[in-house]
N, C-alpha and C positions, 0 to 999 in steps of 0.2 A: 694653869699650864702641866701642863701632863708629860712624861716621859716617854717616846715611842721605845718598837721595842729591841732598839739596839740600845738603849738607856739615854738617847739625846731630846733634850728638853722642846719643847713644841711650843705652840701659842694658842693652840687648843686644848679646849674647856669641856668637849663633851666628850664622855668613854665611846657613841655611836660613834664617831668621826674618827676617832682615835683609832678604834678598832676597825675602821673601815681603811682608812691608811695602810696601815700595818698589812692590811688585808692587800690591798689595792700595790705597797709595791713589791711584796714575793710574787705576786700575781705577774705583776710585767717585766721582773727578772726572769718567768717562766715561759712567757709569752702568750701567755693568757688569755682565752677570747675575753673572758670577767673583770680584766682591768678597767676598759670604762666604765661598768657598772661600779663598781667600786668606790673611782674616785666622785661620781655622781654621785654615790652616797655622801660623802665626804664635803663635797660643793653644800651638798640640799643641806645638812645638820650644821657645819661650821662654814657656812658662805664666807666669816672674815678672817678665812686658814690665806694669805697669800702665797703662800707655797705651793697649797692644791692648784691656786687659778695659772701660777707658773708652771708648775707640771704640767698644766692641760693645753697651756701655750706651749712648747718645747713640744709635746706627744704631737699635737697638731703641725710643727713646721719638719717632722719625722717624718710623715705622712707624703712632702714634696708632691700635694698639692697646692695649684695658686689660691685657689678660694679658702684653702685652711687658714690663707697667710693673717685674712680680715678674724677667722677667729680667734689666733692666738694674738693679734692684737688688740681684740676686747679681753682678753683673757688678763696680757700684758697690762691693761686698761686697770681691768678689776683688781690684779694683785695690787697695783701702784695706788690705789684707793684705800688699798687693807691694810698696806705697809704706813699709810700718814693716818688715819682712823685708829688704826691699833696698837699692839707690841708686838711686833714681830722681832724672831729670832735670830742673831745674825746669823747662821745658818741659812732661814729659810731665806734674808738676801741674798744672799750668793746667789739662789734661785731664779730673782726674779732680774737679781741683775744678767744673769748666762741669758734670760729670754729679751730680755732689751734687747744683749749685743748681738742674737742669729738677729733679730727682727731690723737691725740697723744694718745687716748684711754679713755678720762678723761672729761665725758659729767655732772659729781656733777662739777667739776671745772668749767664748761660752765654754768650750773647754778649759781654759785658763780658770774661767769659775768655777767651775766642777772640781779643778784639784784645789784651787784654794779653800773649798768645803772639806774636801777628803786630808788637807793636810793638818785641818785642829779634828776632823770629827772622819778618822780612818772608817769605821765602821758604817759609815751612811752608805748601806747600799745603791741605794735610787741615783747619788749624784757620779757612785762608781758608772751604772749601769749605762746614764747616760753620756758621761762622760767617751764611755768605751765605744756607745753607739754614734756619736757624734763623730769620732775619733775613724770611726767606719769607714761615715759617709765623709771624709775627709780625708781617704786614703792614707792616714797613719798610721800603719802596721806598725811602726817602732814605738813608736808614742801611747799606742793599746799597750803595748807589754810590758815599758818604763811603768805604767803607772798602777797596771796591776800587781808588778813584781814588787812594788814597793809596800802594797796593802797586805802583802801575803801573810806578816806576822800579828797583823791587826785580826785577823779572820780566826779562833780559837773555833773549838767544837761545838761550842756552847750555841756560836752565834748564828742565826736562821738561813741566812744569809752562804753560810761560807759553799755550798755547791755548789751554788752559781757564779761565786769566784772563782771558784776552778775548770767550770767552762769556760769564760768569758778567757779565764789564761791559757785554757786548751788552744780558741781559736787564734787570739797571739800567740804564740808558740806556732801554730801551724804556719801562720801566715808568716811567718819570720823564718819560716824552713827547720823549725826543730821539731822535727816527724814523730820520732821516738816521746819524749816527753812530752808533747800535746796527746798522743795518744794515752799517756799516764794518766794526764789531770784531767782528760775528755771523760774516763772511764773512773774514776776518783767524783770527780763532779756527781755522773748521775749517779754512782755509790748512796752517796750524801741524801742529793735532794732528785731522786727518780722521776721528777718532771721536769728537770735539766732538758730543754730540748735543743738549745744554745750547743750546750758541751756535748749529747750527743751528737750531734748536728756537725759540732767539732773532729769530732772521729772520722766521721764521715768522708767528710774533707782530707782526711790523714789517709783513708787510702785510696782517697780519687788522686791528692799526688805523687802516692807511691804505687802509681798504678796499678791499684787491686782491686781490684772492682769487685771478683767474688768473694774475698777476705767482708767487703763492703756491705756486699747484701747479706753476709753470712751475720754481719755486726747488726745494721737494722732490721733482719729478719726475728720475731716474735718480743719486738722492744715500740709496736706501735703504740704504745701505751705512753710514751713520751713525750709523746707529740699531738696524739688525739686531744687532746685539752686546748688545744694553740689557737691561737688567733688567724688570720690568715698565711703565719710562717709551716704551719706546718701543707702548705702549698708545694712553700720550700725545700720540706726534707723529703715529701716527694717527685718533685725535682730533682731531687741525686740520685735518689734509687734509680732514676730512669733514665740517671746516667749512666750509674751503672750496667744499667742493662745496657743500652745501647753501647759500650763499651765492649761485652759479650756478644753483640751480635744478635739480642734478643728481642726483635725489633717487634715484634706483636706487643713485649712485655712493656715493651717502651711508650706503643701510641695508644694502652688500655690505662695506663696511669697518667698521660697526659689526657683521655679525654675524662677519665673515673673520679681524678685525684687532683691532678696541676690544672686543671681549665672547667671541673666542671661548671663553677660559678665563675660566671665570666666578671669578676671584679676588674675593677680599674686601678687598681691601686697598682704603684709604677714597681714592686720588688714582683708583684704575680705579674705583670705584663714582660718583666725582663725574663720570668721561669719559663713562659710560651714562647717569645719569640726565639729566645735563644736557646732552644730542644728543638726549634723547628727548623733552625736556621743548620745547626749541626746533623739535623735528618735529612735534609735538602743536600748539605754538602757532603754527601755520604750513599746519596744517586737516589734514595728512597722518596712517593710521591706523598705529600702532605694532604692533599687533595685541597678542600676549600678553608680550610683550616687557620690560613692568614685573617682571612676575611672577619672575622669578629674582633680580633689584636687592633687590625689596622683599623673598622671603626672607632676603639679609640682610642687609638693614639694620634689619628686627626684631628678628633678633641682636642686631643691633651696636647699637640705641638708646640704650642702655645705659653706654656706651660711657664718653660723657662725656670725652672726652681733646679734642677740637678741638672747634671754632663749628665750622669749614670742613666737617671731617665730616661735626658733625650734623646740618644744614641740606640737605646732598646726601643724607640716610638719610632727611631726609623727604620733598625731590623724591619719593622713591623709594616711600614710604607712602602719599602724596600721591596721584600715578602711578597706584597698585593701588588705590586706595581699600579704604587698609588701618585702616578707624576707629575700632576699637579698640586698634591700634596706637598710631596720633596719639596719641589720648588720654593710653598711657601715655607714649611719649615728651614729649607736654609736660606732662606734669606731674611729670618725672622736671626737664625744664628750668628750671621754675617753681623747684622744691626751688632746685637749683644756683643761679638767680638771683638766691639771698638770702642765699647762705654770705656771708659776709664772709669774708676774710682769707686767700680760698683756692686763690690764689696767678697770675701773669699772665695764664693764659692764662682762667681761673673770671671772671675781672672783666671778661668780653667775652659770659659768658654772656645777662645782660638786654641790653648794646646793644653791637654791633648782635643779636645774637642771637636772643634770644626776639621781640622784635620782628617779623623776616624770618617767624620760624617760627610766629608768629601769623597770618602774615599768605598764606602758604603753607597754613596749614590752611584758611582764609577762601576764598581762592581754590581748595582742593580741592572745597567744600562750596557754590561758586555765590555766594558772596557778594564781590562785586566792590568793592563800596564801602571795609569793611573790609581785604580787603587789601589793596586801594590805599594806604588810613591807614597800615596796618602795615609794608608793603613800603618805602612814602615814607618812614616816620622810618628807620628801616634802612641807608637809602642814603645816608646820609652818614654813615657811622663803616662801612659794609662795611670796605673797607679791610683794616679791624683783623680780619677776618675771615681774614685772610691769600687765599692764590693770588695769579692774576694778573689784569689788569682781563679778560683773555677768558675767563677761567673765571666773575667773578662776575657777566658779564654778562648772562650765562639770568635771575637775579634783576633787573637794570636792565630786562630785556625783559621781565618777569613783573611790575615795578611800574609800564611804559607799558601795556601789553596788560589790566590790572586797571584800570586809570585811565580806558582807552577806554571797556571795557564796563562802570564804573559812570556815565559821563557827565562826566570831568574832562579833557573835551577839553583845554582850556588849560592844566593841568599836565602832560596826557602832553605837549602839546608844546615846553614846557617842559624835558623831559628830556629829551626828544629835540635838542631845540638844544643842552644842556650835552653829550650823548653822540657828537656831530658834533662840539662843537668841543674833543674829547677825542681828535678822530678826523681829527685834523689839518683841522678843517671840512669833510669827506666824509663821504656818507651810501651807507650799504651798503642790500645788496637790500631787509632789515629795518628800518629805516630809512623807505626810499623808499618802503616799502608803507604804513607805520605813518602818516606823513604825509597819502598819499594819502586814507586811510582817514578819518583826523580832516579834511579839507575838504570830504571826499564829504559827510560828516555833518555838517557845518555848514550845507553843501548841502540838505539835505535838510532840514535843523533851519527855516532857514531859509524856503524854500518850503513848510514845513507852519503860519509864520508866515501868510503871503501870504493862504494859503487863505482865503476868507469858511464864515462863523462859521456851522452849521446850526440 
């Protein structure tokens, strides 16, 4: 038995394995590309460590890929075997149960297992981050914030994870609309842990949600080192930078970031696909020709359309299929989603298939067909529960923009204006360039209609 970097007992006897475990935890908190390497060392040096197998399984499930479920199941069986044959701690068994719950379709129970761990071992930063990430997938922004605020008193200046806790807190503050405190917490996190990419990105979210793209670009400029070490999360930070350039009308910079950073590596991670598809759709809504960039995203999305792991992923796959006019693939994916929506007792994530998933997907399909009335009615139905799809306000905003644009195109000007007003309220009462342009369009359209009403009949 040896203690980890937080002073908590583990069942690991190998000093090499324990050192790698501590490194893995900090790497995971930093979204570092070295995370799986450290975990591999742990499993190689301490194959009897149930907690490491369970962590591997949880990491696999967070990837949202159907083929990773089998790997996660194998990790679960390995963890159970280690638990039977060894002497795992009570804390370690919480991870094993958490993995089992997710495999059983209940990631909300995984969250509860992580909370149970934190109630006894509050400085277990791995449980903190796994709970945070799982709540993010489930769209539980208030739970994210409450969990982290309960932990803040336990993380003193000597805790190696303190900066990362601040970064997670910053993100939860931003997602719950407390923008000033979110910026402060994010800056604090980065000052303590200079590689805290999550905290840096939380501050970028603040600038997005307060419609201050120029300040956001200034914030990211010169801080590239805070995300250069990252796994595919680095693409997401570049995506934020591209959104800021888009708001500023700097379209050449947007395309340059898309081609050389965001999609330079043609990965199939759903988060990377969401970066690409949502950016291309924003560009097209602004009237920019994106060339053949939809094609590679649609190829990947077509292969992934049967995964049925996460609604958030499904909707972005649908964006790609619509963007590239893959009619057959769209019909096949819609048929699968209809089947999934009818399933009962299918777990936490599948309950989101019917609402908001199916309504939003139907709206996207109609948008692709140019049926803007049907698109608006379905996207409008989904928007009140889109939080359940997971992701952030910034990520889900592409669906908000589509809803607004479909409303305008279908002549629902009052409805479009109402959504724009609600969107502005969420953004500290401010308008970004997108909202300003749409309000101008609505007012101009009303003026045209008023003028037409005044024309004499022929």
